[in-house]
N, C-alpha and C positions, 0 to 999 in steps of 0.2 A: 419807688420804679422799678426795682428788680421784680417786684414782684408782680408790677403789671407785665414785664416780659419775658416772665418766666412761661405765659400759655405760648406766645410766639414763638419762643426757643421750642418747646416741646412739638410745637408745631411743624417746624422747618425740619426737627428730625426726622420725625413719621414720615414728613411726606421726602426725605432724602430717601428712606427704605421702601415707598413704594417707587422711586426712580431705578433704584438699581438693580429690584428682583425683575427683570425684563427677559423676553425669548422673543428672539430673532427667528427668521427662517431663511434657508438658499436654497432655491432650486434652478434646475437648470435651465427652465423656462422664466426664470424670472426676471427682474431689472432693477439695476442698481440707484434708479432713480424711485423706487415704490420705498412703500414706509418699514420693508422688514417683517411685516405681519403673516400670519398663514395662506391669508387670501391674496396677499403681494407682496411676495417674496422677493429679498434681492437675487441677484443672478450670484454674484462673487464672494469669495470666500474676506477678501482684503475688505471688502466692504461693508459685511457685518461684525470686522474685527474693528474698525474705525469707530462703528457704534458702540460699542460693548465694553463694561466694566466689569470690575469684582462682582461676583454673583451670578451674571447672567449666563442665559444659556442659548447656544446655536443649535438649532435641529436643523438636521440637514437630509431635503427631500432626495429621494431615491432617482438614481441615473450619475453616468460616468462626467466626472470633471477631470479635466486636465490642468486646473489651476495647483500648482504648490499651495498646500495649507502652511501659510509661514504666519507664527504666531510671536508677535514681538509684546504682546502685553501680561499683564499677570495678575491674576485673582489675590487672594490673601486668604490664608487659612480659615476655613469653615465656607469661603466664598470662592469658588474656585470659578475661572471661566471656563463652562463645558463647551463641548463640540461633539454633537452625538447623532447617531441616524436616526431620521423619523421610525417611530415603529412601525418593526414589521416591513422596512423599506430596504433596499439594496443599493446602500453607497458606495460606488468604485473610484478611489482618487488615484489616476493614473500617472506616473511619470513618462507613459508613451502616447505617441502619437500615431496616426494609420500615413501610409504611404500608398499614394495611388499612380495613376499614370505609367503604367507598366508596359516595355517596349521588347520585341525581341532583340535579343543579340546574339548567341550561338548557341546552337540544337537550344537543350532544356532548359539554358540559363535567359533569364528577362532581366532588366535595367529600369532603372528610374531616375531624375534628379531630386535629392534633397538634402537640404542642407542639416547636418548634424553636429552640433555645438560642443556637443558635450566631450570629456576627456578618451582619447581613443580606448582606454584599459576599461573603459566601462560601458564601450556602446554595446549593444545588445540588440537583437532583432527576433521578434516574438510572431508566429504564423500560428492563427487561430491563437492566441496566447502561450503557445509551445514554444520554449527555448529553442535557437537555430545555432548552427555550428558554423562560426568564422571560417570562409574554408582552409581547409589543413589535409595534411597527408602523414601518416595514412588516413584515412576515413571513417569518420565512426559508424559502422556499418552494421552494428546493432542496436543503433540509437538507446544507447544506455550509455549515462552519465558517470556511471561507477566503473565501466571499464573503460581502463586507456588507451585502447587502439592504437596502440605504440608499435615501433622499431626497436629492436635492441641497438644496444651502441656497442661495439666493435673494439673501438680503442679512443684513445684522447686526453687531454689535459685539461688544465685550467684556461683556456680559450678556445681549443677545436674538438669537434664527436668524429668519428669516424663510426659510418653505417653503410651498409650494404643498400643495392637497388632504389639509389635516390632517383626518385622524378628530373628528367631533363630539363630543369629551368632552372631560369637565375633565381637565388632563394635571396640575394641583398634585400635588406632593407624590411623581411620579414622576421617570424619570430619561433623561438625554439625554447618546448615547455619540455623539461627535461627531470625525472624521476630516479635516482640514485637507485643500485642494487639494494642497500640498506631498505631503502622506504620508508626514512625517517619523516621526509618530509622533500618537497619539489622547488624548484626553479625555474626561472624564466628570463631569456635574453634576447637580445636583440642580433638577427643576424649580420655578418659583417660582408662575407664573401663564401663561397663554395666550389668546391671541384664535384667530379661525378661521383666520391665515395668520401665527403670530407665536408665538413660544416665547420665555417667560423664564427664563433659570435664574439660579444665583447666580456672580454675577462672577467672571472673570478678569482678570490686569492683563495686558493684551495689548501693554504695552511691554517686557515681558520672555521671556527664553525659559523656557519652550518654547511659549510661547502668541503671543510676535511673529512667529512667522512660521506658525502653528497657528491663525489666529483668520477670521471670515467678512470681515474688511475685506482682506485679502491676495485678489487675483482673478491667475487663473493661465488659462493660454488651454488648457485639458485639456480632451478632450470629454467633455459633460456634467458636467462638474466643477469649475465656475471660482472658487467659492468654498467647497469641501469639501462634506461630504457627513454625514448623520445618520441613529440610528435611535432612536424613543422605546420606553421601557420602563418595565418593573416599574406596572402597572395593571390590575386586576381587568378595566375596561371593555376593554383591549386583547386581553383571552384569546377569540380568535378562530379559531385554525387549528392545523392539530394539532400536537403534542409541543409545548405552552405549557403553563405553568403559573403560576399565583399564589399568593403567601401573606399573608394577612389576621393581621398579627400581636396587632390587639386581641381578636379569636375566637378565636386559632389554629387556622383555616381555612384548608384546603389546596385549590385548586383546581386542575384536569386535565384536558386533552383529550390522550388516545392518539393513536396514529398512523389509528385505523382509527374514531375516534367511540365506540368501546365501552367498557362499565364496567372499570376495570381489574381482572385477575385476582388472586387473594392471592400476595403476598408477590411482587409483578412490580414494584411501583413503591419507589424507596427513597429518604432525604433524608439530607444528610450532617448528621450530628451531631456531629463533632467537627473541628475543623482539620488535627487531626493522628492520623496512624493508629500514629506512636510520634514518642518523644522519650528522646534521650540525652544524661543530664546526667552521666554516669561517664567514666573516661577505658579505655582498653583493653576497649574492647567490642567484638565482632563479631556482625554479623546476616549469616546465611548462607540461601540457598534460600528466602526468605520471599516473598511475595503480596502488597504494599499497594495499597489500593484506596480511594478519594475522599477522603482525606488525605495530606497532606504529611509527610514524616520528616525531623525537626528535630535537628541535632547543637547543643548549645547550646555557649554562650559558655563556655571552660576546660575543655569536654568535650573532651579530647586524643588523638591516637594510637588512632582508633575507625576500622573498618573494614565497611563494606556491601558486601557480596561475592553476585554472583549472585542479585540480587532485583529484583523487579518492582515498581514505580511506576506504576499507571494512574489518570489523573484524579486528580494527586497534589495541584495545588492550581487550584481552578475557582470560578468569581465572575465579579465585573465588579473593574474598578478603583476604586482611595479617589476618594470624591468631593471631597477635597483635596488631589490629587496635584499639585503643582506641579514637580516634578521630571523627569516624562515616564518613572520608573521604577518599579519596583517590588519590596519588601523581599522578598516570597514565591518560593517556587518548589517544585518536588516534593521536591525534597533542598534543606534550608539546613543550609548546614555553618558554625558559630562557632567549631569546634575546631580546632586546630592538628596536621598530621602524617594528618588524615585519608585515607583511600583508597575508594575508591569505583571496584570493577573487576565486569567481567562481567554487569551490570545493563543491564533494560529499562525505559526510562523514557518513557512514552506517553500523551499529552493534559495539556497543561497550560495554564491561561488564561495564565499569567505565561511564568516559567523555567523550565527544566528543573532546571538544579543551579547552585545559586547560592552560592558562596565570597564570604565578605565579608572588605573587604581589613584593614578596624579591630579585626578578631576572628581570624580565623586567618591562616594562613602554613603552606607546606611540605607541602602536599597531592599526590597523585596520584590523576587520573582517567583510567581507561583501560579499554579494552573496552569501551564501554558502547553499547549502540542507543538511540538520544533521537529520538523523533519527535512532529511534531505537538505543537508547542510554540508559547505567545506567540499565543494565539488574541485576545487584547484589541488586541493591532499596536502596542506600547510599546516603550521601550526593554528590552528582556527578551529574553533567549537561553537554546536549548538548555545550553548550559555558560557562564556567566557569571561571570569572576572578577578581583577587583582585588588579591587577596593575592600575596604576594610568594612566589620559588619555589614554583612550582606547574609540575607535569609534566602536560600535556595529551596522551595517548597514544593512538592505535589504537582512537577511539571513528568509529562510524557515526551520521551527522547526518542528516535527512531533515525535511523539510515543518514549517516554522517560519514566525510573520510579519515579522520582521525580522532580525535578525541569525540567520547560521547558526552564529557562535561569538564571544563577547568575551574578550578575557583582557589586561589592562594591568599585571599586578603584578610586579615587579621581579624580573629572573634567574629568568624563567619558561620554560617550554619547551613547542612546538605541533609535535606532531609524527605521522604518519604517521595523520590523521584522514582521514577519506571526509566531508565536509558538501557537500550539494544541496539546493536545492529551498526557498530563503530567499526572503527578501521579497515571499511571499503575499498580505503585505497591505499592507505599506509599501514606502517609496521611499528614495531618498538613504541606503544602506547598503551593509553588506558580505557576502558571505558569510563572512569574517573582518573584522570591525568593531572597531576602538580607538579612542579618546580620548586625548592628551596631555597634559603637564603640563612644567613645566620639569624633569623627572629624564628622566638617560639610561637607558631601562627595562632593557636588555640583554637581550633577548626574542628567542630562537632561534625562527624559524618556519621547518619544513623538513619536506620528504617529505609534504605532505599533498595529496590531491585537493580542490579547490573547484571547483563544476561545477553548471551549470543552474539559473541563478538569472537570473529576469526578473522585473523591475517591475511591478506592473499596469500595465493602460491607463489607468486613470483618473489615474493619478500623471505623465503627462506630456501634453504636446501631442503632436500629430502631425506626424510628423517625426523626433522629437527622442528622445533613447536615454531609456529606464528606468533608472532610478539604482540598479540593483543591480551592484554591482563587485564581482571578486574578492577581494583584499584592500584593506581600506578603511583606511588611516593616518590619521582624522582629525585634527583642530586641535592641534597643537603636538605630535605623534608623534615620540618621538625613541629613536635607541637599538635599531633594529631591525633582526635580521640574517634575511633574508629567503632561503631558498635552497632550491632542488631542490623546487620547488612543480609542480603540473601547475593551471593554472585553464583553464576550457574552455566554452562555450556560456552566456555571460551576456550582460546587454543594454547594460553600461554597462562602465568602465573595467577592464584586467586589475590595474594600481595604481591606487588612487586616494590621494594625499598631500596634506592643508591645513596652510595655516597655517605657521607656523614648524617645520618638519622639518629635522632636522640626525641626522647620523650612521645613516643609512639606507641599507643594503647589500643590495642586491638582485643574487645570485648566482644562474647556474644555475636558472634557471625556463624555463617552457615556458607560451605563452599562445596558446591556440587559440578560435577564434571569439568573439572578444569583439567590440564595437560600437568600440574601441580600446585599443590597448597601456596608455596610463598618462595619466593627467591629473593637472592640481593646480588648486588654489582657492586663492594665494598671498595674498590678501587684504591687500596693503601689508606683508605679513611677510616676513622674511628667511629664504632657505634655505641650506645650507648644508653643505659635508662631507658628501656623499650621493654614492653610486655606484651605478652600473647596470651590470654586469660578465657578460659571457656569456649574456646572456638570447635567448629565439627568441619570434616572436609572427610571427601570419600576418597582421598587419593592421599599422601605424604610429599613432602613432609614439610615441616617448621625449618626457618633459617637460624642457624644460629653456629657462630666459628668461634667464640670465645665465653669467657665464662661471666661476661657481664655486658652483652650487648642486647641479648634477648630474653628475658624472665619468660619461661615457657610453664603453664601449669594448669591442669585437670583440662587439656583439650583431647579430641578424639578424632582418630581418624578411622574409619571404618568402612569398607567398599559394600557393606549390607545397607541398604537405605532402613533407619531408624523413623522414618516419616509417611504420612497418612498415603501421599502417591507425588512421588519426585516426579516421574515422568509426566504430569500433568500440572508441574510448578505450584504442587500444594506440600509444603515443608515444617507442617503444623505435626510436631511428636507422636507415634502411637502410644498408646499405654504399655508402659513394660518394655520399651527401646531404653540402649545403652545411653541415650543422652536424658534423661528424666532422671531429676533429681540429682545428678550426678556433678554439675556446677558448684564451683566454691563461691561462697560471699564474698563480693571485692568492697573491701572496707570505706574507700575513696568514691566508688561507685554504686550509689545503693539503687536496687532494685525488686519491684513487689514480684513473687513466685507464689505457687501455690501449694507443691510438695513441701519434703522435708527440707528438701534444699531446690536452689535455682536450676533450670536445664540448660545443658550444653545448646550453645546454637543461638539462631535468632528468633525461634520462636518457645513459648512458652505454654507445655499442656493445659489445658484449662482457662489461658489466658487469652488475651485477644489475636484474634485472629484477624492479623492489622493486613492492610494492603498498599501498594504505592502508587506513584500516579495521579492524574488530575482526581480521580472520584477516592484518593485514599481513604482507609480507616485508619486514624491513627491509635497506637498503642498505650491503652488507658491502666494495663496490666491484667485489667480484671476480663471476663471473659462476657463479651456481648453476646448478649440473646439476638440470635440471627433471625430472623422475620422470614416464613417461607414464601412471604409475596414479594423477597428480592431474589426470591432463584428463579432462574431460569431454567425450564425442562423442555429437553426434547423428547418429544413423544413420539415413537416410529411404531407403525403399525404394519404388518404382513397379512394380506388377504389369505382365505383358504387356496392351496393349490388346484385342488380336484372339486366336484361335487362330492358333498358326504364325508368329507376327510375328518373334519374338526381340528385342522392343523394350523389356526390362524395364532399370528404372534403378537404382543404387544412390548417393546420395551419403552422403559422410562430411564433416562438421563438427566443427571443435577449437574448444574455447572458450579453449585458451591457443595460442598460434603457437610452433612448433617444427620442426624440421626431421624429419617423420616418414616411415616407411618401411613400407610392408607388400607382400605379395605375394598377388595375388588374382588368381586364374582364372587360374593360369600365368605374371604376368606381375608383375614387380617395378615399383612405382612410391612416388615419395616426393610429399611436400606440405606446405603449414607451415602451413595455414589448413584448406581444405576440398579436396576431390577428389570428381569424377564419373564413374562407371561407366557406359556406355551399351548399347545390343544386345545385353543379357544374354537368355539364354533362361533358361525357366523352370526351378527346382529350388531345391537348398539350396547354399549357399556359406560356408565356414569362411575365416574368415581374423584373423591376427594383426598388431594395431599396435605399432612400437614405435619409438626414436629413434635415428637413425642413430648407432651407436656406444655401442649402450647394448643389454641382451639381456633388460632388462624390457618387458614386453607385456603389452595388453590384449589378450584374445581375442573373438571374436563370431560367432554365426552367424545368420543372414540368410535369408529364403526368398523369390524371385521367384516369382511363385503362378501359374500359367497362367491363360490370359484362360477367362472364364465361356461355357458355352453356357447359352443362358436355358434352365430347366427349373424344373419346379413341379407341384403339385398340385392337382387340380382337384374337385368335388362340385358335383352338381346335385341339390339340392332344392327342390320344388313351383316356380318361376319365378325362383329364384337361383343363380348359379351362385358358388361362394365357390374364391377362387384363392386359392393359396401359393406365393410364389416362392421358391422353394431356392437360384438362384444365376442372376445376372443384375445388371446396372448399372440402378439408377434414376435418371430417373423413369423408371416402367413407361407404355406407352401402350397403352390397351385399344380395341378396334375391332373393331364389333358389324355385321357384313353390309357389310363392307369401310369402314363409317364411324368414322372417329374419336368415341367414346365422351367418354372422360375421360382423364388423366392422373394419375397418383400417385408420391410416392415410398414409399410405402407396400410392406411385402411382401406382406402378405394383404389381400385387399380383395374384394367382393360387387358381381357386374353382375347387374343384371333381365333374363330372358333369354325368350324364347320358344321354343315346340317349332320347331325346323328352323333356328333362327339358327347363324351361324358365328360364333365368338367368337376373335380371336385376340390374343394380349398380345406386345407388342415390347419392347425394351429401349433405354436410349440410345444404347449400343452397337449400331451394326446391323450389325457382324458376330456377333454374339452369336446370330440365329437369330431365330425365330417360336414362339409357345409358341401352337397351334391346339386349340380345342373344337369338333365339332359337337354342338347341343343337341337331344337326344332326350327329350323331357319324357312322351310319353304309353305308360304300359304296356298300353292297349288302342288297336283300332281306332276312329275317330272318326270319324262321318260330320255335315258340314253343309251346308245345314240340312238337317233331319230332324224334320218330312216335307217334300217337297220337292215344288215342280213340272215338275222334269225336271230342270235344273243342279243339280248334286251335286258337293261334294269330300269325298275322306278323307285323312287322316291317317295315316301308317302310317312306321314307325321310319327313319331316315335312313340307315339301312345298306343298306336296300335301293336299288339303284339302277333296275331293272326289273324290274317284276312282271308275272304272268299274272292277270287278274282274271276270273270267271265272274259272269254277271247270270241270276240265275232267277226267275222266277214263281213266288209262293207255292205253285202247284200242281207245282213241281218242272219246270215246264216252261224249258228252255235258252234266253235269250234272247240273248245273245253270250257269247263268250270269246276274248279275243284281250291281246295284252301291252300294257300303259301304261307311260311313261316317269315315273320318281319325279322330283317337283323340290322341295326343301326340304323333302323329306318329305311331299309332297304327290300326291295325283291328281286329277284332275277326271273326272267322267263325267256322262253322258248318258241320260236317258229319256223326252226329249221323242219323242213321238208313241205311246209306250205307253199302254197302258190305266191305268187308275188301279187303284191297288190295294197289296199286301205284296209286295215284290222279298227278295231272298236277293241279296250279294253275299258272294262266294267269292274271298278274298284265299291266290292261291297263292304264297306268299314262304316262307321259312326256317323261318316261324313260322307256317303257314297258318289262317286265323281265318275267319269269316263275321259280318256284320252285317245285320240286316233296314231295311231301307229303306221309308218307306211315299210313294205317290205319290199327291199330291190330284187 
């Protein structure tokens, strides 16, 4: 009997596998009564999810969806629940809805009725997808979220601020944003009352962190910022400037002023309806190619093994800080991760008031964050970061990060790796922070930070005294950080320490790093703690010094401080050593840290001559220790040509610049040329040139054809109509000079222009290049002979075509009697005649030119 049942069992198993592997479709014009096929898609995510099982794929067609993507089902290992955008289609999942029905309120302010159910601190208004300001004072006059646009605090304590020039309104119920002079973090509180110069707010304990260094009793010698700065917001009376809004919750009324003061057009203003665009409660879920706007993506606790691939999250978490925050941190982010084994890869995260990606250490571990582009993060200027994780066993790899209020990156979970990230432009609001920043405790973290680019960070001028450094460090291992191995990183263009380490630091190893253009190589605030078992080996800096106060705190060996660059092109961020420089073969071999090297010994710094030209960021080239043969096909060449400046000068130019230094060769104009970064060819004749660029020893090449243009001679066309000469320049170098009768009339860069003229004028046009010649035009407006004055008392003038230089004129009395016949000189198209002494009457003037004609003259 078992033998008879086996085929049936196999059939059932096979049938089950066919049923599982299904593809469902969702579209904006679908219907949940459909069957979910491509021809008959569902309308909602929720309907598709109810029909899905492990291994199923939901393909979302292009369009805008306002439904939150809430997934409460799970896939299995190898059989994910997949939600992906249709190939080549733009899927936008928005936590926002449009608001219409606008009516005038006052001046340029308009209003409409709308129910905004989201928690007040997460409310946001967008106009044409741009973030708008909650009504405030002072106003955001530069429309730049990185400038606070604040007013200085004059005095105060833990319950009030004193400020000058307060607007005369009742601020009770509004909010105050405060950034202390220390500028390490901000905080926000409710306003309880005010007077003409005083703001009272719900109190903070200024004896405890974070308020003890960030309150108005703390005075610092910062320019214009001795006791901190603030702005007030969230009052209708403060709505007086472009791009501001206010929501009156009791009447459900939204007030808004557009950038130009006009009434908002329909479907251009949107409000944040939900906090989240997507929430994942299940396991083994994959999101691919989806675009989220106006809300966060949250992976909940115990939602494990999920992936977010090639998605966009724009304005993921906006709003203001919690009014009861006592930690200077935020639990919100554009992507919030509370599940284990999460992968976030290839995503774009842009604009968030708080963090970009937040991985909570109490809930998550074993994640991979790689190849993401993260920008414009932490607009409220607190302890938030583009990537912020306290989770264990994290890999933060090959991300490109820029523009952030405070830290560029925060990682402090056990057994983690931070590698090949390109992080820049941090500390745009805050100070006393780092491009990489962390704080420690008693744990040896066993975190490896390697092959990163940390660069171009300067703390704001309001955060420090004149002559003191703005505290933007490269790598900042703050209070009690322990167990970090920091190697092969490049730190450049920063306003403070390359390395900053504070308090009880132990087991910190700094190997083979490069520091360029920092304010100082390293510093520490020991604060009475013990520092021990730390090493600084084989590092380079162009400025001193390495930190050490005792014989046991930092072991410093085989480093180099030298202001002269040992690199190929440090100004172009190329930190590969050059042959013969003082870093080559000068490093020690570290027994517990083996690394490949090319010469008789390793090189000091982050790069090895002849080794890998490793890079960082989303397209990082990893360091294998071996020199990777560069392909000329990867090089971007900037080809610039200059034409001859004048005819027959043979002074054309060709400039070639590579974005990657290599040993290039080309044959140009019959000669072989080699270069590494750029080369210039001069004194070229006009014509077409073909050439190919290759790398010495490699047959691959890039080929180009360029033209050196012959110098122009000014040419053009002109037409006279009535008293206007219309000119169109066909060749010539602007600006053009218009000269009438040898006087400069005007100058123009336009190729077409008009000139007011009279009969007989001589118009000349010259270019800015004298060698291009002159375009000249003699003006002949008259079609017939004209006499003036007529009648005349004796002296009169006739106008004739200018192509006549000398003409013979016969004067007759009306009875045909010849008065005179003689040649006359034509000057500017005019001839002077004289009937003085002749009797009054009618005379005939006969012009014997190329086109003979006659005219009657009446003499009084």
